[in-house]
C-alpha positions in Angstrom: -5.6 -16.0 32.5 -3.7 -19.2 32.9 -1.9 -21.5 30.5 -4.5 -23.3 28.6 -2.4 -25.9 26.7 1.1 -27.0 25.8 2.9 -27.7 22.6 5.3 -30.6 22.1 8.0 -30.8 19.5 10.5 -28.4 18.0 8.3 -25.3 18.1 11.2 -22.8 18.0 12.6 -24.4 14.8 9.2 -24.7 13.1 8.3 -21.1 14.1 11.6 -19.7 12.8 11.1 -21.6 9.5 7.5 -20.3 9.3 8.5 -16.7 10.0 11.3 -16.9 7.5 9.0 -18.3 4.8 6.5 -15.6 5.5 9.0 -12.8 5.3 10.3 -14.1 2.0 6.7 -14.2 0.6 5.9 -10.7 1.9 9.1 -9.3 0.4 8.3 -10.9 -3.0 4.7 -9.6 -2.8 5.8 -6.1 -1.8 8.4 -5.9 -4.6 5.7 -7.0 -7.2 3.1 -4.6 -5.9 5.1 -1.5 -5.7 7.7 -1.9 -8.5 6.7 0.5 -11.3 3.1 0.8 -10.0 2.9 4.6 -10.2 5.2 5.2 -13.3 2.3 6.3 -15.5 1.0 8.9 -13.1 4.2 10.2 -11.6 3.8 13.6 -13.2 0.3 13.9 -11.8 1.5 12.9 -8.3 4.3 15.6 -8.5 1.8 18.2 -9.6 -0.6 17.2 -6.8 2.2 17.4 -4.2 3.3 20.8 -5.4 -0.3 22.0 -5.3 -0.7 20.7 -1.8 2.5 22.5 -0.7 1.3 25.7 -2.3 -2.0 25.4 -0.5 -0.2 24.9 2.9 2.0 28.0 2.1 -1.1 30.0 1.3 -3.0 29.0 4.4 0.0 29.2 6.9 2.2 32.0 5.7 0.0 34.5 3.9 -2.6 36.8 5.5 -6.0 35.1 5.7 -7.9 37.5 3.5 -5.4 37.2 0.6 -4.8 33.5 0.8 -8.3 32.1 0.9 -9.1 31.8 -2.8 -5.7 30.7 -4.0 -5.4 28.3 -1.1 -8.7 26.7 -1.8 -7.9 26.5 -5.5 -4.5 24.8 -4.8 -6.0 22.4 -2.3 -8.7 21.5 -4.9 -6.1 21.0 -7.6 -4.0 18.8 -5.2 -7.1 16.7 -4.6 -8.1 16.4 -8.2 -4.7 16.1 -9.8 -2.8 14.2 -7.1 -5.1 12.2 -4.8 -7.7 11.0 -7.2 -5.3 9.4 -9.7 -3.3 7.9 -6.9 -6.4 6.4 -5.3 -7.8 5.0 -8.6 -4.4 3.5 -9.6 -4.0 1.8 -6.2 -7.6 0.6 -6.2 -7.3 -0.8 -9.7 -4.0 -2.6 -9.0 -5.2 -4.4 -5.9 -8.8 -5.0 -7.0 -7.7 -6.3 -10.4 -5.5 -9.1 -9.2 -6.2 -12.4 -10.9 -6.0 -15.3 -8.4 -6.0 -17.8 -11.3 -2.7 -16.5 -12.7 0.2 -18.9 -12.5 3.2 -18.9 -10.2 5.0 -16.1 -12.2 3.1 -13.5 -10.2 3.8 -13.3 -6.5 0.8 -13.7 -4.2 0.5 -13.1 -0.4 -1.3 -16.5 0.0 -0.7 -19.4 -2.3 -3.4 -21.8 -3.3 -1.9 -24.4 -0.9 -2.3 -21.8 1.9 -5.9 -21.2 1.0 -6.8 -24.9 0.8 -5.4 -25.6 4.3 -5.7 -22.3 6.3 -5.2 -23.8 9.8 -2.0 -25.7 9.2 1.5 -24.5 9.6 
């Protein structure tokens, strides 16, 4: 694979400017997406985590015959109480984004980016 083309101009400066702008946009988007996202289901996430830890303890530390039923029950509780609310909250947050909302809300790609996707 050889060199197929060349670039003229201040590529290094433009590239640094582009990367800096992208990092800033990513940081704003990440802050918006994760700030307070799980506050309403924090207790369920904690209960699910504790249930998962209990299931691991049952399956790994107790004799197999005495740990099967409690381990399965705790694993099921961890799934129902922890994973399902987390998944639904994450799905509703990212699927429910309104692209027509104004500049108050941070977006990964602005409307200018979407109108001219192949320009720097």
